[in-house]
ROBA-229933 format. One record per residue (C-alpha): residue in three letters; residue number from 1; z, y, x. Coordinates in Angstrom, 2 decimals. Layout:
<atoms>
+---------+-----+---------+---------+---------+
| residuo | num |       Z |       Y |       X |
+---------+-----+---------+---------+---------+
|     ala | NUM |       Z |       Y |       X |
...
+---------+-----+---------+---------+---------+
</atoms>
This chain:
<atoms>
+---------+-----+---------+---------+---------+
| residuo | num |       Z |       Y |       X |
+---------+-----+---------+---------+---------+
|     met |   1 |   57.09 |  198.91 |  128.45 |
|     ser |   2 |   57.06 |  197.95 |  124.76 |
|     lys |   3 |   60.19 |  197.41 |  122.66 |
|     leu |   4 |   59.56 |  193.66 |  122.70 |
|     glu |   5 |   59.32 |  193.61 |  126.50 |
|     arg |   6 |   62.48 |  195.72 |  126.85 |
|     leu |   7 |   64.36 |  193.40 |  124.48 |
|     tyr |   8 |   63.35 |  190.35 |  126.48 |
|     his |   9 |   64.14 |  192.10 |  129.78 |
|     leu |  10 |   67.58 |  193.14 |  128.52 |
|     his |  11 |   68.28 |  189.55 |  127.48 |
|     asp |  12 |   67.20 |  188.33 |  130.90 |
|     ile |  13 |   69.45 |  190.85 |  132.70 |
|     leu |  14 |   72.53 |  189.99 |  130.66 |
|     lys |  15 |   71.93 |  186.25 |  130.90 |
|     gln |  16 |   71.74 |  186.35 |  134.69 |
|     arg |  17 |   74.59 |  188.77 |  135.32 |
|     arg |  18 |   78.04 |  187.47 |  136.28 |
|     thr |  19 |   79.63 |  190.90 |  135.96 |
|     pro |  20 |   79.17 |  193.55 |  133.25 |
|     ala |  21 |   76.04 |  195.72 |  133.62 |
|     ser |  22 |   76.83 |  199.41 |  133.32 |
|     arg |  23 |   75.01 |  201.62 |  130.85 |
|     gln |  24 |   73.31 |  203.53 |  133.68 |
|     glu |  25 |   72.12 |  200.31 |  135.34 |
|     leu |  26 |   70.53 |  199.18 |  132.09 |
|     leu |  27 |   68.93 |  202.58 |  131.50 |
|     asp |  28 |   67.39 |  202.49 |  134.97 |
|     glu |  29 |   66.21 |  198.88 |  134.64 |
|     leu |  30 |   64.69 |  199.36 |  131.19 |
|     gly |  31 |   63.37 |  202.88 |  131.69 |
|     cys |  32 |   64.52 |  204.02 |  128.26 |
|     ser |  33 |   66.79 |  206.55 |  126.59 |
|     gln |  34 |   70.42 |  205.93 |  125.71 |
|     ala |  35 |   69.58 |  205.80 |  122.01 |
|     thr |  36 |   66.90 |  203.15 |  122.65 |
|     leu |  37 |   69.36 |  201.10 |  124.72 |
|     tyr |  38 |   71.90 |  201.13 |  121.88 |
|     arg |  39 |   69.22 |  200.01 |  119.41 |
|     leu |  40 |   68.17 |  197.16 |  121.72 |
|     ile |  41 |   71.77 |  196.00 |  122.09 |
|     gln |  42 |   72.25 |  196.18 |  118.33 |
|     asp |  43 |   69.07 |  194.13 |  117.79 |
|     leu |  44 |   70.24 |  191.51 |  120.26 |
|     arg |  45 |   73.67 |  191.23 |  118.67 |
|     asp |  46 |   72.94 |  191.63 |  114.96 |
|     arg |  47 |   69.38 |  190.41 |  114.55 |
|     phe |  48 |   69.31 |  187.54 |  117.05 |
|     gly |  49 |   73.00 |  186.63 |  117.30 |
|     ala |  50 |   73.24 |  187.21 |  121.05 |
|     pro |  51 |   76.83 |  186.98 |  122.43 |
|     val |  52 |   76.81 |  190.60 |  123.68 |
|     glu |  53 |   80.23 |  191.96 |  124.63 |
|     gln |  54 |   81.37 |  195.31 |  126.00 |
|     asp |  55 |   83.93 |  195.50 |  128.79 |
|     pro |  56 |   86.87 |  197.66 |  127.63 |
|     asp |  57 |   87.50 |  199.03 |  131.13 |
|     asn |  58 |   84.12 |  200.11 |  132.48 |
|     arg |  59 |   82.22 |  199.97 |  129.17 |
|     gly |  60 |   79.57 |  197.71 |  130.73 |
|     tyr |  61 |   77.70 |  195.07 |  128.74 |
|     tyr |  62 |   77.69 |  191.32 |  129.34 |
|     tyr |  63 |   77.16 |  187.97 |  127.64 |
|     asp |  64 |   80.19 |  185.91 |  126.65 |
|     arg |  65 |   79.92 |  183.05 |  129.15 |
|     ser |  66 |   81.40 |  180.52 |  126.72 |
|     leu |  67 |   78.48 |  181.13 |  124.32 |
|     ala |  68 |   75.63 |  182.39 |  126.50 |
|     gly |  69 |   74.69 |  179.03 |  128.05 |
|     gly |  70 |   72.84 |  177.76 |  125.00 |
|     phe |  71 |   71.55 |  181.06 |  123.70 |
|     glu |  72 |   67.86 |  181.93 |  123.91 |
|     leu |  73 |   65.71 |  184.37 |  122.04 |
|     pro |  74 |   63.64 |  182.58 |  119.38 |
|     gly |  75 |   60.06 |  181.71 |  120.18 |
|     leu |  76 |   58.17 |  182.16 |  123.43 |
|     trp |  77 |   58.63 |  185.76 |  124.57 |
|     ile |  78 |   56.17 |  186.86 |  127.19 |
|     ser |  79 |   54.49 |  190.02 |  128.42 |
|     pro |  80 |   50.85 |  190.89 |  127.64 |
|     glu |  81 |   49.89 |  189.96 |  131.22 |
|     glu |  82 |   51.53 |  186.54 |  130.86 |
|     leu |  83 |   49.87 |  186.04 |  127.49 |
|     gln |  84 |   46.47 |  186.79 |  129.05 |
|     ala |  85 |   47.20 |  184.27 |  131.81 |
|     leu |  86 |   48.11 |  181.59 |  129.26 |
|     leu |  87 |   44.96 |  182.18 |  127.26 |
|     thr |  88 |   42.90 |  181.93 |  130.43 |
|     ala |  89 |   44.68 |  178.75 |  131.52 |
|     arg |  90 |   44.13 |  177.22 |  128.10 |
|     gln |  91 |   40.42 |  178.00 |  128.23 |
|     val |  92 |   39.97 |  176.86 |  131.84 |
|     leu |  93 |   41.71 |  173.52 |  131.34 |
|     ser |  94 |   39.96 |  172.71 |  128.08 |
|     asp |  95 |   36.47 |  173.80 |  129.21 |
|     val |  96 |   36.31 |  172.97 |  132.91 |
|     gln |  97 |   38.21 |  169.68 |  132.76 |
|     pro |  98 |   37.21 |  168.06 |  129.43 |
|     gly |  99 |   39.47 |  165.19 |  128.46 |
|     leu | 100 |   42.17 |  165.99 |  131.03 |
|     leu | 101 |   45.67 |  166.01 |  129.49 |
|     glu | 102 |   44.02 |  166.47 |  126.12 |
|     asp | 103 |   47.04 |  165.61 |  123.94 |
|     glu | 104 |   49.49 |  167.66 |  126.02 |
|     leu | 105 |   47.18 |  170.66 |  126.04 |
|     glu | 106 |   46.76 |  170.48 |  122.29 |
|     gly | 107 |   50.50 |  171.01 |  121.90 |
|     leu | 108 |   50.43 |  173.96 |  124.29 |
|     gln | 109 |   47.47 |  175.49 |  122.48 |
|     gln | 110 |   49.34 |  175.24 |  119.18 |
|     arg | 111 |   52.36 |  176.93 |  120.80 |
|     ile | 112 |   50.21 |  179.79 |  122.06 |
|     thr | 113 |   48.60 |  180.13 |  118.64 |
|     ser | 114 |   52.05 |  180.27 |  117.04 |
|     leu | 115 |   53.10 |  183.00 |  119.47 |
|     leu | 116 |   49.98 |  185.02 |  118.69 |
|     asp | 117 |   50.75 |  184.71 |  114.99 |
|     thr | 118 |   54.23 |  186.16 |  115.48 |
|     arg | 119 |   52.71 |  189.11 |  117.36 |
|     gly | 120 |   50.19 |  189.78 |  114.58 |
|     leu | 121 |   47.36 |  188.52 |  116.81 |
|     gly | 122 |   46.71 |  185.18 |  115.10 |
|     leu | 123 |   43.65 |  183.24 |  116.20 |
|     gly | 124 |   44.10 |  180.37 |  113.76 |
|     gly | 125 |   41.13 |  181.23 |  111.57 |
|     gln | 126 |   39.01 |  183.01 |  114.14 |
|     pro | 127 |   39.28 |  181.39 |  117.60 |
|     glu | 128 |   35.83 |  182.72 |  118.49 |
|     arg | 129 |   37.38 |  186.19 |  118.91 |
|     ile | 130 |   38.53 |  185.17 |  122.42 |
|     his | 131 |   35.59 |  184.33 |  124.68 |
|     ile | 132 |   36.07 |  183.69 |  128.39 |
|     arg | 133 |   32.77 |  183.22 |  130.23 |
|     his | 134 |   32.43 |  180.93 |  133.22 |
|     asp | 135 |   28.85 |  181.73 |  134.21 |
|     ala | 136 |   29.38 |  181.09 |  137.92 |
|     gly | 137 |   31.72 |  178.14 |  137.51 |
|     arg | 138 |   30.70 |  174.56 |  138.23 |
|     pro | 139 |   32.13 |  171.64 |  136.23 |
|     val | 140 |   34.40 |  169.12 |  137.94 |
|     pro | 141 |   34.56 |  165.51 |  136.62 |
|     ala | 142 |   37.90 |  164.89 |  134.88 |
|     arg | 143 |   38.61 |  161.64 |  136.76 |
|     met | 144 |   38.03 |  163.23 |  140.13 |
|     phe | 145 |   40.15 |  166.25 |  139.26 |
|     glu | 146 |   42.97 |  163.97 |  138.09 |
|     asp | 147 |   42.82 |  161.88 |  141.30 |
|     val | 148 |   43.00 |  165.01 |  143.43 |
|     leu | 149 |   45.91 |  166.32 |  141.39 |
|     lys | 150 |   47.78 |  163.00 |  141.66 |
|     ala | 151 |   47.29 |  162.83 |  145.43 |
|     leu | 152 |   48.46 |  166.43 |  145.71 |
|     met | 153 |   51.61 |  166.05 |  143.61 |
|     gln | 154 |   52.55 |  162.52 |  144.76 |
|     arg | 155 |   52.00 |  163.56 |  148.39 |
|     gln | 156 |   49.45 |  160.87 |  149.26 |
|     arg | 157 |   46.33 |  160.98 |  151.39 |
|     leu | 158 |   42.91 |  161.13 |  149.78 |
|     lys | 159 |   39.78 |  159.42 |  151.08 |
|     met | 160 |   36.61 |  161.17 |  149.95 |
|     thr | 161 |   32.91 |  161.60 |  150.54 |
|     tyr | 162 |   32.06 |  165.28 |  150.80 |
|     his | 163 |   28.57 |  166.80 |  150.52 |
|     gly | 164 |   28.58 |  170.03 |  152.54 |
|     arg | 165 |   26.21 |  172.80 |  151.50 |
|     val | 166 |   25.49 |  174.39 |  154.88 |
|     arg | 167 |   24.09 |  171.27 |  156.62 |
|     asp | 168 |   23.22 |  169.46 |  153.36 |
|     glu | 169 |   24.93 |  166.35 |  154.74 |
|     lys | 170 |   27.52 |  163.91 |  153.45 |
|     ser | 171 |   30.63 |  163.19 |  155.48 |
|     his | 172 |   33.55 |  160.80 |  155.02 |
|     arg | 173 |   36.97 |  162.42 |  155.20 |
|     val | 174 |   40.62 |  161.44 |  154.92 |
|     val | 175 |   42.67 |  164.47 |  153.94 |
|     ser | 176 |   46.27 |  165.35 |  153.17 |
|     pro | 177 |   46.12 |  167.65 |  150.10 |
|     gln | 178 |   48.25 |  170.80 |  150.42 |
|     arg | 179 |   47.33 |  172.89 |  147.37 |
|     leu | 180 |   44.68 |  173.51 |  144.71 |
|     thr | 181 |   43.13 |  176.96 |  144.58 |
|     ala | 182 |   41.20 |  178.45 |  141.64 |
|     tyr | 183 |   38.78 |  181.04 |  143.02 |
|     arg | 184 |   35.95 |  182.74 |  141.14 |
|     asp | 185 |   35.88 |  180.10 |  138.39 |
|     arg | 186 |   35.77 |  177.23 |  140.89 |
|     trp | 187 |   38.36 |  174.76 |  142.18 |
|     tyr | 188 |   39.04 |  174.27 |  145.88 |
|     leu | 189 |   41.32 |  171.82 |  147.67 |
|     asp | 190 |   43.16 |  173.23 |  150.67 |
|     ala | 191 |   43.97 |  170.22 |  152.83 |
|     trp | 192 |   44.72 |  168.93 |  156.30 |
|     cys | 193 |   41.55 |  167.13 |  157.38 |
|     his | 194 |   42.38 |  164.18 |  159.65 |
|     lys | 195 |   38.78 |  164.01 |  160.88 |
|     val | 196 |   38.84 |  167.46 |  162.48 |
|     asp | 197 |   42.64 |  167.55 |  162.84 |
|     gly | 198 |   42.99 |  170.92 |  161.14 |
|     leu | 199 |   43.20 |  172.80 |  157.85 |
|     arg | 200 |   40.04 |  172.96 |  155.75 |
|     ser | 201 |   39.08 |  174.00 |  152.23 |
|     phe | 202 |   36.86 |  171.74 |  150.09 |
|     ala | 203 |   34.96 |  172.73 |  146.95 |
|     leu | 204 |   35.81 |  170.07 |  144.36 |
|     glu | 205 |   32.32 |  170.03 |  142.86 |
|     arg | 206 |   31.02 |  168.89 |  146.27 |
|     val | 207 |   33.24 |  165.79 |  146.34 |
|     val | 208 |   30.93 |  162.81 |  145.69 |
|     asp | 209 |   33.64 |  160.13 |  145.35 |
|     gln | 210 |   37.34 |  159.81 |  146.10 |
|     glu | 211 |   40.13 |  157.26 |  146.48 |
|     ile | 212 |   43.89 |  157.75 |  146.64 |
|     leu | 213 |   45.30 |  155.99 |  149.71 |
|     asp | 214 |   48.67 |  154.32 |  150.02 |
|     gln | 215 |   49.58 |  156.61 |  152.90 |
|     ala | 216 |   51.94 |  159.57 |  152.89 |
|     ala | 217 |   50.25 |  162.95 |  153.19 |
|     arg | 218 |   50.86 |  165.03 |  156.27 |
|     glu | 219 |   53.03 |  168.00 |  155.40 |
|     val | 220 |   52.02 |  171.48 |  156.53 |
|     glu | 221 |   54.40 |  174.43 |  156.29 |
|     ser | 222 |   53.48 |  176.99 |  153.63 |
|     glu | 223 |   53.53 |  179.76 |  156.25 |
|     glu | 224 |   50.84 |  177.95 |  158.23 |
|     ile | 225 |   48.75 |  177.39 |  155.10 |
|     asp | 226 |   49.01 |  181.05 |  154.09 |
|     gly | 227 |   48.25 |  182.15 |  157.64 |
|     his | 228 |   45.09 |  180.07 |  157.74 |
|     phe | 229 |   43.72 |  180.65 |  154.23 |
|     gly | 230 |   45.28 |  183.92 |  153.13 |
|     gln | 231 |   44.76 |  186.34 |  156.00 |
|     ala | 232 |   41.01 |  186.89 |  155.79 |
|     tyr | 233 |   38.32 |  187.58 |  153.23 |
|     gly | 234 |   36.92 |  184.78 |  151.07 |
|     ile | 235 |   37.72 |  181.15 |  150.35 |
|     phe | 236 |   36.34 |  179.57 |  153.56 |
|     ser | 237 |   37.80 |  182.33 |  155.69 |
|     gly | 238 |   40.08 |  180.91 |  158.34 |
|     pro | 239 |   42.40 |  183.28 |  160.23 |
|     ala | 240 |   41.55 |  187.01 |  160.18 |
|     arg | 241 |   39.94 |  187.84 |  163.52 |
|     his | 242 |   37.95 |  190.94 |  162.56 |
|     thr | 243 |   38.14 |  194.02 |  160.35 |
|     ala | 244 |   35.11 |  195.15 |  158.37 |
|     val | 245 |   34.68 |  198.89 |  157.78 |
|     leu | 246 |   32.44 |  199.64 |  154.79 |
|     val | 247 |   31.43 |  203.05 |  153.43 |
|     phe | 248 |   30.35 |  203.21 |  149.78 |
|     asn | 249 |   28.50 |  206.24 |  148.42 |
|     ala | 250 |   30.08 |  208.32 |  145.66 |
|     glu | 251 |   28.52 |  206.36 |  142.80 |
|     ala | 252 |   29.32 |  202.87 |  144.12 |
|     ala | 253 |   32.79 |  203.94 |  145.30 |
|     arg | 254 |   34.01 |  204.18 |  141.71 |
|     trp | 255 |   33.51 |  200.42 |  141.38 |
|     ala | 256 |   34.08 |  199.15 |  144.90 |
|     ala | 257 |   37.40 |  200.93 |  145.41 |
|     glu | 258 |   38.85 |  199.36 |  142.26 |
|     glu | 259 |   37.87 |  195.80 |  143.23 |
|     val | 260 |   40.42 |  193.61 |  144.95 |
|     trp | 261 |   38.50 |  192.56 |  148.03 |
|     his | 262 |   41.64 |  191.45 |  149.85 |
|     ala | 263 |   45.41 |  191.91 |  149.55 |
|     glu | 264 |   45.47 |  193.83 |  152.86 |
|     gln | 265 |   42.49 |  196.10 |  152.12 |
|     lys | 266 |   42.73 |  199.84 |  152.71 |
|     val | 267 |   40.77 |  202.53 |  150.88 |
|     val | 268 |   40.28 |  206.11 |  152.15 |
|     trp | 269 |   38.51 |  208.60 |  149.89 |
|     leu | 270 |   36.08 |  210.94 |  151.63 |
|     thr | 271 |   35.37 |  214.57 |  150.74 |
|     asp | 272 |   32.00 |  213.86 |  149.09 |
|     gly | 273 |   33.44 |  211.26 |  146.70 |
|     ala | 274 |   32.48 |  208.31 |  148.88 |
|     cys | 275 |   35.11 |  205.89 |  150.13 |
|     arg | 276 |   35.77 |  203.93 |  153.32 |
|     leu | 277 |   37.04 |  200.39 |  152.75 |
|     thr | 278 |   38.57 |  198.22 |  155.48 |
|     val | 279 |   38.89 |  194.47 |  154.93 |
|     pro | 280 |   40.17 |  191.75 |  157.30 |
|     phe | 281 |   37.85 |  188.74 |  157.65 |
|     gly | 282 |   37.18 |  185.63 |  159.69 |
|     ala | 283 |   34.00 |  183.82 |  158.65 |
|     ala | 284 |   31.42 |  186.44 |  157.64 |
|     arg | 285 |   29.10 |  184.52 |  155.27 |
|     glu | 286 |   30.85 |  185.26 |  151.97 |
|     leu | 287 |   31.63 |  188.86 |  152.92 |
|     ile | 288 |   27.95 |  189.48 |  153.76 |
|     met | 289 |   26.91 |  188.15 |  150.34 |
|     asp | 290 |   29.30 |  190.54 |  148.61 |
|     ile | 291 |   28.18 |  193.49 |  150.74 |
|     leu | 292 |   24.52 |  192.83 |  149.93 |
|     arg | 293 |   25.13 |  192.96 |  146.18 |
|     tyr | 294 |   25.76 |  196.70 |  146.61 |
|     gly | 295 |   22.34 |  197.12 |  148.26 |
|     pro | 296 |   21.70 |  200.63 |  149.65 |
|     asp | 297 |   24.95 |  201.98 |  148.16 |
|     val | 298 |   27.02 |  200.66 |  151.08 |
|     val | 299 |   26.81 |  201.03 |  154.86 |
|     val | 300 |   28.62 |  198.73 |  157.29 |
|     glu | 301 |   30.17 |  200.81 |  160.07 |
|     ser | 302 |   31.77 |  198.02 |  162.11 |
|     pro | 303 |   32.07 |  195.56 |  163.74 |
|     asp | 304 |   28.67 |  195.61 |  165.41 |
|     phe | 305 |   27.85 |  191.94 |  164.83 |
|     leu | 306 |   28.48 |  192.39 |  161.09 |
|     val | 307 |   26.21 |  195.45 |  161.03 |
|     gln | 308 |   23.48 |  193.38 |  162.71 |
|     arg | 309 |   23.81 |  190.37 |  160.38 |
|     val | 310 |   23.80 |  192.48 |  157.21 |
|     ala | 311 |   20.73 |  194.37 |  158.50 |
|     glu | 312 |   18.96 |  191.09 |  159.28 |
|     gln | 313 |   19.66 |  189.76 |  155.80 |
|     ala | 314 |   18.47 |  193.00 |  154.18 |
|     arg | 315 |   15.23 |  192.97 |  156.22 |
|     ala | 316 |   14.61 |  189.30 |  155.39 |
|     thr | 317 |   15.08 |  190.06 |  151.71 |
|     ala | 318 |   12.67 |  193.01 |  151.88 |
|     leu | 319 |   10.06 |  190.81 |  153.58 |
|     gln | 320 |   10.07 |  188.52 |  150.55 |
|     tyr | 321 |    8.50 |  191.36 |  148.56 |
|     ser | 322 |    6.41 |  193.04 |  151.28 |
|     gly | 323 |    3.17 |  191.47 |  150.04 |
+---------+-----+---------+---------+---------+
</atoms>
């Protein structure tokens, strides 16, 4: 943790506390030495004017409640991870949704630029130094994205024409939007579909047209949404009904084991440097595609139907070049 992060964290601790924080508590929270803690407290008090007080009885530190309410550290203080997320959000919203919230985003972009300047990382004269590629992403029309967002936040139903990829057919749907999901540089709408009377996920770039209806959206509990969309592998997953067991050879294991395939994945390293990865899944299509990109460097151990489908796909691919 950098000095800047510790300073912000210390401020956050003292601002939230209702009782004095002991020296040992602060040392444990900040992971620093006693001398560093004293320097941080001195910086807060003398450099930034923080209302830091020390309890005469237990020697703990706290903010004077009569002054702390309006006190904040100057500027926008964030961690490197949060800064990376803001830069990504800025790029995604300006590139993928051109024209959407243009004026508001300009102000946010200027604020981020100002923050970078204070950290000695100014981009003002060289914005090309940050380049986020969206090779696999597909653009979404600004008007359609805005309609979906309005229906989602105003809790209204959305009528849309959807062009499905698998059957290459258009269907008319009325859905109750539940949440927007950004996945692999694409936007998806998780919604209750009134046509099939169940939860479904829709790729926004496949929405042909849309209309916000003057009908209240059906509410679905977040636990049900997470249970349906979050248990298994991939975006069109459904509930997790199976567990894939994949064995990567020693060379591929160095990459595969460090990828986040799923929040519930398990990795076991084998004696020869290979690794065994277990991943929960429901629908197999997306998982098969990701397995095949490793070619002969991975073997599917189970379940049997997944072994068979991956083998069939591999044989069909080989036949394309057999001539």
